[in-house]
NUDRENVO-729474 format. One record per residue (C-alpha): residue number from 1; residue in one letter; chain; x, y, z. Coordinates in steps of 0.02 Angstrom, whole numbers, padded with zeros to 5 digits. Example, Ala and Ser with C-alpha at 12.3 -4.5 7.8 and 13.67 -1.06 7.14 Angstrom:
% residues 2
PT   pos   code   unit        x        y        z
PT     1      A      A    00615   -00225    00390
PT     2      S      A    00684   -00053    00357
This chain:
% residues 67
PT   pos   code   unit        x        y        z
PT     1      M      A    00116   -00516    00275
PT     2      S      A    00141   -00400    00411
PT     3      D      A    00022   -00277    00512
PT     4      S      A    00105   -00125    00429
PT     5      L      A    00082   -00177    00260
PT     6      N      A   -00097   -00239    00321
PT     7      T      A   -00121   -00078    00363
PT     8      L      A   -00067    00022    00218
PT     9      E      A   -00150   -00085    00089
PT    10      N      A   -00306   -00051    00178
PT    11      I      A   -00285    00148    00172
PT    12      I      A   -00243    00121   -00019
PT    13      I      A   -00407    00019   -00050
PT    14      E      A   -00501    00143    00057
PT    15      R      A   -00426    00291   -00035
PT    16      K      A   -00475    00210   -00202
PT    17      S      A   -00635    00187   -00178
PT    18      R      A   -00688    00337   -00116
PT    19      N      A   -00819    00417   -00222
PT    20      S      A   -00887    00576   -00154
PT    21      P      A   -00921    00728   -00260
PT    22      S      A   -00818    00899   -00241
PT    23      W      A   -00919    01053   -00214
PT    24      S      A   -00813    01157   -00140
PT    25      E      A   -00647    01218   -00169
PT    26      L      A   -00570    01136   -00021
PT    27      Q      A   -00646    00987   -00051
PT    28      R      A   -00575    00982   -00234
PT    29      T      A   -00416    01025   -00128
PT    30      I      A   -00431    00860   -00004
PT    31      R      A   -00468    00748   -00156
PT    32      R      A   -00328    00809   -00265
PT    33      N      A   -00205    00767   -00116
PT    34      E      A   -00267    00596   -00067
PT    35      R      A   -00247    00559   -00265
PT    36      E      A   -00065    00621   -00246
PT    37      T      A   -00050    00543   -00085
PT    38      L      A   -00115    00379   -00169
PT    39      E      A   -00004    00396   -00327
PT    40      F      A    00143    00419   -00185
PT    41      L      A    00089    00253   -00091
PT    42      V      A    00056    00134   -00210
PT    43      P      A    00227    00108   -00267
PT    44      I      A    00298    00108   -00113
PT    45      F      A    00162   -00024   -00072
PT    46      D      A    00219   -00127   -00210
PT    47      I      A    00405   -00125   -00170
PT    48      L      A    00383   -00182    00013
PT    49      N      A    00258   -00312   -00038
PT    50      D      A    00380   -00381   -00152
PT    51      I      A    00531   -00377   -00039
PT    52      M      A    00413   -00463    00087
PT    53      R      A    00390   -00591   -00050
PT    54      R      A    00570   -00610   -00071
PT    55      L      A    00613   -00639    00105
PT    56      E      A    00483   -00757    00130
PT    57      I      A    00577   -00872    00002
PT    58      L      A    00734   -00834    00062
PT    59      E      A    00691   -00891    00232
PT    60      K      A    00601   -01056    00162
PT    61      I      A    00764   -01084    00063
PT    62      N      A    00870   -01066    00217
PT    63      L      A    00759   -01179    00308
PT    64      G      A    00774   -01306    00190
PT    65      K      A    00960   -01313    00192
PT    66      M      A    00955   -01344    00369
PT    67      A      A    00846   -01478    00381
């Protein structure tokens, strides 16, 4: 997996694992924004990860044909 995908995966994991109480309106807003960001990032990560796996398979097939 590329460094960018690893970084994105780490961000997603870190944000999913956050569990701090939200006492103020600002903290609640921040938490809501983080949830919305996760809802946006997770499908993108899944698609990119799937594309990377497919490209790896295609590279292996092409290398097999060349040998």
